[in-house]
PANUTI-209272 format. One record per residue (C-alpha): residue in one letter; x, y, z. Coordinates in Angstrom, 2 decimals, always signed. Layout:
BEGIN
@resn=A	xx=X	yy=Y	zz=Z $
...
This chain:
BEGIN
@resn=S	xx=+24.14	yy=+80.07	zz=-137.86 $
@resn=T	xx=+21.74	yy=+80.11	zz=-134.92 $
@resn=A	xx=+21.98	yy=+76.34	zz=-134.65 $
@resn=A	xx=+25.78	yy=+76.51	zz=-134.43 $
@resn=L	xx=+25.51	yy=+79.24	zz=-131.78 $
@resn=L	xx=+23.08	yy=+77.17	zz=-129.78 $
@resn=S	xx=+25.13	yy=+74.02	zz=-129.87 $
@resn=T	xx=+28.34	yy=+75.95	zz=-129.04 $
@resn=D	xx=+26.53	yy=+77.32	zz=-126.05 $
@resn=M	xx=+25.44	yy=+73.89	zz=-124.88 $
@resn=L	xx=+29.08	yy=+72.90	zz=-124.61 $
@resn=R	xx=+30.30	yy=+72.12	zz=-121.14 $
@resn=L	xx=+33.65	yy=+73.92	zz=-121.23 $
@resn=T	xx=+35.11	yy=+72.30	zz=-118.16 $
@resn=V	xx=+35.31	yy=+68.57	zz=-117.65 $
@resn=L	xx=+36.28	yy=+67.33	zz=-114.21 $
@resn=Q	xx=+39.26	yy=+65.03	zz=-114.61 $
@resn=P	xx=+39.76	yy=+62.29	zz=-111.99 $
@resn=S	xx=+42.92	yy=+64.07	zz=-110.86 $
@resn=L	xx=+40.90	yy=+67.16	zz=-109.97 $
@resn=I	xx=+39.02	yy=+65.31	zz=-107.26 $
@resn=T	xx=+42.24	yy=+64.71	zz=-105.37 $
@resn=S	xx=+43.14	yy=+68.40	zz=-105.71 $
@resn=L	xx=+39.87	yy=+69.47	zz=-104.13 $
@resn=G	xx=+41.47	yy=+68.91	zz=-100.75 $
@resn=S	xx=+41.31	yy=+66.37	zz=-97.96 $
@resn=S	xx=+37.68	yy=+67.25	zz=-97.30 $
@resn=A	xx=+36.61	yy=+65.92	zz=-100.73 $
@resn=S	xx=+34.61	yy=+62.73	zz=-100.97 $
@resn=S	xx=+32.46	yy=+60.97	zz=-103.53 $
@resn=G	xx=+30.25	yy=+57.91	zz=-103.68 $
@resn=K	xx=+26.70	yy=+56.71	zz=-104.08 $
@resn=R	xx=+23.74	yy=+56.82	zz=-101.72 $
@resn=R	xx=+20.48	yy=+54.88	zz=-102.02 $
@resn=V	xx=+17.69	yy=+57.45	zz=-102.39 $
@resn=N	xx=+14.10	yy=+56.76	zz=-103.48 $
@resn=S	xx=+15.08	yy=+53.27	zz=-104.75 $
@resn=V	xx=+17.95	yy=+54.62	zz=-106.91 $
@resn=D	xx=+21.73	yy=+54.79	zz=-106.29 $
@resn=L	xx=+22.59	yy=+58.49	zz=-106.69 $
@resn=Y	xx=+26.20	yy=+59.55	zz=-107.29 $
@resn=Y	xx=+27.52	yy=+62.63	zz=-105.51 $
@resn=E	xx=+30.76	yy=+64.53	zz=-104.92 $
@resn=Q	xx=+31.29	yy=+66.64	zz=-101.82 $
@resn=T	xx=+33.99	yy=+69.17	zz=-101.03 $
@resn=G	xx=+34.67	yy=+71.82	zz=-98.40 $
@resn=Q	xx=+33.96	yy=+71.93	zz=-94.68 $
@resn=G	xx=+31.98	yy=+75.12	zz=-94.29 $
@resn=K	xx=+28.81	yy=+75.35	zz=-92.23 $
@resn=H	xx=+26.79	yy=+76.56	zz=-95.24 $
@resn=A	xx=+25.84	yy=+73.51	zz=-97.37 $
@resn=V	xx=+25.17	yy=+74.04	zz=-101.09 $
@resn=L	xx=+23.67	yy=+71.62	zz=-103.59 $
@resn=L	xx=+24.65	yy=+71.98	zz=-107.28 $
@resn=L	xx=+21.86	yy=+70.97	zz=-109.73 $
@resn=P	xx=+23.09	yy=+70.26	zz=-113.28 $
@resn=G	xx=+21.49	yy=+70.98	zz=-116.63 $
@resn=A	xx=+20.03	yy=+68.60	zz=-119.21 $
@resn=L	xx=+21.95	yy=+65.28	zz=-119.23 $
@resn=G	xx=+24.41	yy=+66.98	zz=-116.94 $
@resn=S	xx=+26.52	yy=+65.67	zz=-114.07 $
@resn=T	xx=+29.14	yy=+66.81	zz=-111.61 $
@resn=K	xx=+31.76	yy=+65.82	zz=-114.19 $
@resn=T	xx=+30.37	yy=+67.90	zz=-117.06 $
@resn=D	xx=+28.71	yy=+70.85	zz=-115.39 $
@resn=F	xx=+30.38	yy=+72.14	zz=-112.25 $
@resn=G	xx=+34.18	yy=+71.74	zz=-112.35 $
@resn=P	xx=+34.99	yy=+75.37	zz=-111.43 $
@resn=Q	xx=+32.44	yy=+75.44	zz=-108.61 $
@resn=L	xx=+33.55	yy=+72.19	zz=-106.97 $
@resn=K	xx=+37.15	yy=+73.32	zz=-107.26 $
@resn=S	xx=+36.97	yy=+76.98	zz=-106.33 $
@resn=L	xx=+33.96	yy=+77.88	zz=-104.18 $
@resn=N	xx=+35.24	yy=+78.84	zz=-100.70 $
@resn=K	xx=+35.84	yy=+75.63	zz=-98.79 $
@resn=E	xx=+36.02	yy=+77.34	zz=-95.40 $
@resn=C	xx=+32.57	yy=+78.87	zz=-95.79 $
@resn=F	xx=+30.77	yy=+76.21	zz=-97.80 $
@resn=T	xx=+30.28	yy=+72.47	zz=-98.06 $
@resn=V	xx=+29.50	yy=+71.95	zz=-101.75 $
@resn=V	xx=+27.67	yy=+68.86	zz=-103.00 $
@resn=G	xx=+27.44	yy=+68.00	zz=-106.69 $
@resn=W	xx=+25.21	yy=+65.14	zz=-107.81 $
@resn=D	xx=+24.12	yy=+63.26	zz=-110.91 $
@resn=P	xx=+20.31	yy=+63.06	zz=-111.13 $
@resn=R	xx=+18.86	yy=+59.59	zz=-111.74 $
@resn=G	xx=+19.71	yy=+58.29	zz=-115.21 $
@resn=Y	xx=+22.45	yy=+60.89	zz=-115.69 $
@resn=G	xx=+26.21	yy=+60.53	zz=-115.37 $
@resn=Q	xx=+27.15	yy=+57.97	zz=-112.74 $
@resn=S	xx=+23.61	yy=+57.64	zz=-111.37 $
@resn=R	xx=+22.94	yy=+54.84	zz=-113.86 $
@resn=P	xx=+21.19	yy=+52.47	zz=-113.92 $
@resn=P	xx=+18.35	yy=+53.26	zz=-114.34 $
@resn=D	xx=+18.20	yy=+54.61	zz=-117.89 $
@resn=R	xx=+16.97	yy=+58.20	zz=-117.95 $
@resn=D	xx=+13.36	yy=+58.79	zz=-118.90 $
@resn=F	xx=+11.27	yy=+61.94	zz=-119.14 $
@resn=P	xx=+7.77	yy=+61.42	zz=-117.75 $
@resn=S	xx=+5.61	yy=+64.50	zz=-117.22 $
@resn=D	xx=+6.83	yy=+64.82	zz=-113.62 $
@resn=F	xx=+10.57	yy=+64.40	zz=-114.22 $
@resn=F	xx=+11.41	yy=+67.80	zz=-112.72 $
@resn=E	xx=+9.38	yy=+67.04	zz=-109.61 $
@resn=R	xx=+11.13	yy=+63.66	zz=-109.35 $
@resn=D	xx=+14.57	yy=+65.25	zz=-109.63 $
@resn=A	xx=+13.63	yy=+67.86	zz=-106.99 $
@resn=K	xx=+12.58	yy=+65.16	zz=-104.53 $
@resn=D	xx=+15.70	yy=+63.10	zz=-105.25 $
@resn=G	xx=+18.00	yy=+66.08	zz=-104.71 $
@resn=V	xx=+16.39	yy=+67.11	zz=-101.44 $
@resn=D	xx=+16.29	yy=+63.53	zz=-100.15 $
@resn=L	xx=+19.94	yy=+63.02	zz=-101.08 $
@resn=M	xx=+20.92	yy=+66.03	zz=-98.97 $
@resn=K	xx=+18.87	yy=+64.71	zz=-96.07 $
@resn=T	xx=+20.56	yy=+61.30	zz=-96.45 $
@resn=L	xx=+23.96	yy=+63.04	zz=-96.35 $
@resn=G	xx=+22.93	yy=+64.61	zz=-93.04 $
@resn=F	xx=+22.23	yy=+68.23	zz=-94.07 $
@resn=K	xx=+19.32	yy=+69.82	zz=-92.22 $
@resn=K	xx=+19.35	yy=+73.07	zz=-94.23 $
@resn=F	xx=+21.09	yy=+74.01	zz=-97.46 $
@resn=S	xx=+21.18	yy=+76.35	zz=-100.42 $
@resn=L	xx=+20.58	yy=+75.51	zz=-104.09 $
@resn=L	xx=+22.58	yy=+76.41	zz=-107.20 $
@resn=G	xx=+20.61	yy=+75.37	zz=-110.31 $
@resn=W	xx=+21.66	yy=+75.69	zz=-113.93 $
@resn=S	xx=+19.18	yy=+75.40	zz=-116.79 $
@resn=D	xx=+17.09	yy=+72.27	zz=-116.10 $
@resn=G	xx=+18.71	yy=+72.22	zz=-112.66 $
@resn=G	xx=+17.30	yy=+75.68	zz=-112.05 $
@resn=I	xx=+13.79	yy=+74.38	zz=-112.71 $
@resn=T	xx=+14.48	yy=+71.51	zz=-110.32 $
@resn=A	xx=+15.82	yy=+73.98	zz=-107.71 $
@resn=M	xx=+12.74	yy=+76.19	zz=-107.90 $
@resn=I	xx=+10.44	yy=+73.20	zz=-107.38 $
@resn=A	xx=+12.57	yy=+72.01	zz=-104.45 $
@resn=A	xx=+12.51	yy=+75.49	zz=-102.87 $
@resn=A	xx=+8.75	yy=+75.81	zz=-103.26 $
@resn=R	xx=+8.06	yy=+72.35	zz=-101.88 $
@resn=N	xx=+10.55	yy=+72.52	zz=-98.97 $
@resn=P	xx=+10.69	yy=+76.12	zz=-97.72 $
@resn=E	xx=+11.90	yy=+75.05	zz=-94.26 $
@resn=L	xx=+14.99	yy=+73.33	zz=-95.73 $
@resn=I	xx=+16.28	yy=+75.91	zz=-98.20 $
@resn=N	xx=+18.54	yy=+78.80	zz=-97.09 $
@resn=K	xx=+19.03	yy=+80.59	zz=-100.40 $
@resn=M	xx=+18.84	yy=+79.82	zz=-104.10 $
@resn=V	xx=+20.73	yy=+80.84	zz=-107.24 $
@resn=V	xx=+19.32	yy=+79.95	zz=-110.67 $
@resn=W	xx=+20.57	yy=+80.78	zz=-114.16 $
@resn=G	xx=+19.59	yy=+79.81	zz=-117.70 $
@resn=S	xx=+16.21	yy=+78.60	zz=-116.40 $
@resn=N	xx=+12.52	yy=+78.85	zz=-117.28 $
@resn=V	xx=+9.19	yy=+77.75	zz=-115.82 $
@resn=F	xx=+7.20	yy=+77.59	zz=-119.06 $
@resn=V	xx=+7.94	yy=+76.48	zz=-122.62 $
@resn=T	xx=+6.73	yy=+78.44	zz=-125.65 $
@resn=E	xx=+6.54	yy=+77.28	zz=-129.25 $
@resn=D	xx=+9.53	yy=+79.54	zz=-129.94 $
@resn=D	xx=+11.46	yy=+77.76	zz=-127.20 $
@resn=C	xx=+10.64	yy=+74.43	zz=-128.88 $
@resn=K	xx=+12.08	yy=+75.76	zz=-132.15 $
@resn=L	xx=+15.34	yy=+76.53	zz=-130.33 $
@resn=Y	xx=+15.48	yy=+73.02	zz=-128.85 $
@resn=N	xx=+14.74	yy=+71.39	zz=-132.19 $
@resn=M	xx=+17.57	yy=+73.31	zz=-133.84 $
@resn=V	xx=+20.06	yy=+71.41	zz=-131.67 $
@resn=R	xx=+18.14	yy=+68.11	zz=-131.63 $
@resn=D	xx=+20.54	yy=+66.30	zz=-134.00 $
@resn=V	xx=+23.88	yy=+66.08	zz=-132.20 $
@resn=S	xx=+25.59	yy=+64.78	zz=-135.33 $
@resn=K	xx=+25.44	yy=+68.43	zz=-136.51 $
@resn=W	xx=+27.41	yy=+69.54	zz=-133.47 $
@resn=S	xx=+31.17	yy=+69.73	zz=-133.77 $
@resn=A	xx=+33.18	yy=+66.83	zz=-132.34 $
@resn=R	xx=+34.56	yy=+69.16	zz=-129.69 $
@resn=M	xx=+31.04	yy=+70.09	zz=-128.55 $
@resn=R	xx=+29.91	yy=+66.47	zz=-128.37 $
@resn=Q	xx=+33.01	yy=+65.15	zz=-126.65 $
@resn=P	xx=+32.22	yy=+65.82	zz=-122.95 $
@resn=M	xx=+28.83	yy=+64.09	zz=-123.20 $
@resn=E	xx=+30.06	yy=+61.26	zz=-125.41 $
@resn=E	xx=+32.76	yy=+60.54	zz=-122.82 $
@resn=V	xx=+30.05	yy=+60.10	zz=-120.20 $
@resn=Y	xx=+27.39	yy=+58.25	zz=-122.23 $
@resn=G	xx=+28.97	yy=+56.98	zz=-125.45 $
@resn=A	xx=+28.16	yy=+58.52	zz=-128.83 $
@resn=E	xx=+25.05	yy=+56.52	zz=-129.70 $
@resn=A	xx=+23.50	yy=+56.65	zz=-126.23 $
@resn=F	xx=+24.11	yy=+60.39	zz=-125.94 $
@resn=A	xx=+22.46	yy=+61.10	zz=-129.31 $
@resn=K	xx=+19.38	yy=+59.10	zz=-128.34 $
@resn=M	xx=+19.17	yy=+60.52	zz=-124.82 $
@resn=W	xx=+19.45	yy=+64.07	zz=-126.15 $
@resn=E	xx=+16.55	yy=+63.48	zz=-128.57 $
@resn=N	xx=+14.56	yy=+62.09	zz=-125.66 $
@resn=W	xx=+15.32	yy=+65.21	zz=-123.64 $
@resn=V	xx=+14.12	yy=+67.48	zz=-126.50 $
@resn=D	xx=+10.85	yy=+65.50	zz=-126.58 $
@resn=G	xx=+10.69	yy=+65.60	zz=-122.78 $
@resn=I	xx=+10.96	yy=+69.37	zz=-122.52 $
@resn=A	xx=+8.66	yy=+69.94	zz=-125.52 $
@resn=Q	xx=+5.81	yy=+68.09	zz=-123.84 $
@resn=F	xx=+5.26	yy=+71.13	zz=-121.59 $
@resn=A	xx=+4.49	yy=+73.34	zz=-124.58 $
@resn=K	xx=+1.25	yy=+71.36	zz=-124.97 $
@resn=R	xx=+0.05	yy=+72.45	zz=-121.52 $
@resn=P	xx=-1.88	yy=+75.71	zz=-120.90 $
@resn=E	xx=+0.64	yy=+78.56	zz=-121.13 $
@resn=G	xx=+3.39	yy=+75.95	zz=-121.62 $
@resn=N	xx=+3.44	yy=+75.55	zz=-117.85 $
@resn=I	xx=+6.19	yy=+73.59	zz=-116.11 $
@resn=C	xx=+5.82	yy=+74.93	zz=-112.58 $
@resn=M	xx=+4.60	yy=+78.57	zz=-112.82 $
@resn=E	xx=+2.15	yy=+78.07	zz=-109.95 $
@resn=L	xx=+5.00	yy=+77.23	zz=-107.54 $
@resn=L	xx=+6.87	yy=+80.52	zz=-107.84 $
@resn=P	xx=+4.76	yy=+82.36	zz=-105.25 $
@resn=L	xx=+5.56	yy=+79.55	zz=-102.77 $
@resn=I	xx=+9.33	yy=+80.27	zz=-102.95 $
@resn=S	xx=+10.24	yy=+82.18	zz=-99.77 $
@resn=C	xx=+14.03	yy=+81.92	zz=-99.70 $
@resn=P	xx=+16.23	yy=+84.80	zz=-100.93 $
@resn=T	xx=+16.83	yy=+84.09	zz=-104.61 $
@resn=L	xx=+19.46	yy=+85.36	zz=-107.05 $
@resn=I	xx=+18.57	yy=+85.02	zz=-110.74 $
@resn=I	xx=+21.58	yy=+85.37	zz=-113.02 $
@resn=H	xx=+21.14	yy=+85.62	zz=-116.77 $
@resn=G	xx=+23.49	yy=+85.97	zz=-119.70 $
@resn=E	xx=+22.07	yy=+88.50	zz=-122.11 $
@resn=K	xx=+23.57	yy=+86.55	zz=-125.02 $
@resn=D	xx=+22.01	yy=+83.23	zz=-123.94 $
@resn=P	xx=+20.59	yy=+81.77	zz=-127.19 $
@resn=M	xx=+18.86	yy=+78.90	zz=-125.40 $
@resn=V	xx=+16.82	yy=+80.90	zz=-122.89 $
@resn=P	xx=+15.42	yy=+84.26	zz=-124.08 $
@resn=T	xx=+15.55	yy=+87.16	zz=-121.63 $
@resn=F	xx=+11.78	yy=+87.18	zz=-120.98 $
@resn=H	xx=+12.25	yy=+84.02	zz=-118.89 $
@resn=P	xx=+14.48	yy=+85.51	zz=-116.13 $
@resn=H	xx=+12.32	yy=+88.65	zz=-116.03 $
@resn=Y	xx=+9.28	yy=+86.45	zz=-115.44 $
@resn=L	xx=+11.07	yy=+84.66	zz=-112.61 $
@resn=H	xx=+12.13	yy=+87.93	zz=-111.03 $
@resn=K	xx=+8.60	yy=+89.32	zz=-111.19 $
@resn=N	xx=+7.05	yy=+86.20	zz=-109.62 $
@resn=I	xx=+9.60	yy=+85.17	zz=-106.97 $
@resn=K	xx=+9.06	yy=+87.70	zz=-104.23 $
@resn=A	xx=+12.43	yy=+87.54	zz=-102.49 $
@resn=S	xx=+14.46	yy=+87.68	zz=-105.71 $
@resn=R	xx=+17.03	yy=+89.88	zz=-107.36 $
@resn=L	xx=+18.10	yy=+89.76	zz=-111.00 $
@resn=H	xx=+21.70	yy=+90.11	zz=-112.18 $
@resn=L	xx=+22.30	yy=+90.39	zz=-115.94 $
@resn=M	xx=+25.68	yy=+89.57	zz=-117.47 $
@resn=P	xx=+25.93	yy=+91.41	zz=-120.81 $
@resn=E	xx=+28.42	yy=+88.98	zz=-122.38 $
@resn=G	xx=+27.10	yy=+85.85	zz=-120.66 $
@resn=K	xx=+25.72	yy=+82.94	zz=-122.62 $
@resn=H	xx=+24.04	yy=+79.76	zz=-121.41 $
@resn=N	xx=+27.21	yy=+78.38	zz=-119.78 $
@resn=L	xx=+28.22	yy=+81.61	zz=-118.03 $
@resn=H	xx=+29.24	yy=+79.78	zz=-114.84 $
@resn=L	xx=+31.90	yy=+77.93	zz=-116.82 $
@resn=K	xx=+33.09	yy=+80.63	zz=-119.18 $
@resn=Y	xx=+33.11	yy=+83.37	zz=-116.53 $
@resn=A	xx=+33.66	yy=+81.08	zz=-113.56 $
@resn=E	xx=+35.61	yy=+83.57	zz=-111.41 $
@resn=E	xx=+33.01	yy=+86.33	zz=-111.80 $
@resn=F	xx=+30.15	yy=+83.85	zz=-111.30 $
@resn=N	xx=+31.70	yy=+82.26	zz=-108.22 $
@resn=K	xx=+32.23	yy=+85.67	zz=-106.58 $
@resn=L	xx=+28.63	yy=+86.68	zz=-107.30 $
@resn=V	xx=+27.41	yy=+83.47	zz=-105.72 $
@resn=E	xx=+29.70	yy=+83.64	zz=-102.68 $
@resn=D	xx=+28.77	yy=+87.26	zz=-101.98 $
@resn=F	xx=+25.06	yy=+86.44	zz=-102.25 $
@resn=L	xx=+25.24	yy=+83.34	zz=-100.07 $
@resn=K	xx=+27.32	yy=+85.11	zz=-97.42 $
@resn=D	xx=+25.15	yy=+88.25	zz=-97.47 $
């Protein structure tokens, strides 16, 4: 069924085990930094001159969303920072909420975390919700952002999009295997409630003119941008990446015919090479 397809695709295939952090090399570190009155958790690896911030998807964290990137992106070329947005993963408390400006809030938090860590300029890798956050950050801080990669992302929400979200609203209908990574982070009951809150949070944009999240910011993005999209992504229809490509002037679009929503996890090697080539270009 479509609902089963959707929830399968939401699955984070790779969970960072504690042992992986030690295998990231001697340059790996993790901890919390006080940013905008919240303690934000981050993990950092590599010693390259080119800093990169990883921005996770809905309810996502370094642990659930970016194992293959933290482990395998070139550590000589890049310094890679993963983080848990406020209310997600290990950046709790506070409890996560979804006010109308939650993407703007995450964008400011992410940028300010990188400043706190001492990075004067950096690139952005944003998946799904993290892609929305990345685009806002790039538009608001053009002087700070080198390059940007986004995938599985949108800047407006249609009624059809809301139907897709509502089909996966009840996590009890997901398989145990699909729920496991998030339940390990949040606990079963808390995850179920937080996921419902996210569905309501994203659906609020459908009530705005044109379902706007941040459409007006796209012309302000000046950094080179790579938009990657899986043509079999059941969560984000293909008209979304085409809209981004049309409205972000310095962008290119790369379609992956077999890719789904979690293409950076399922096809990690191909994805990482695409990203490295683009960032080095």
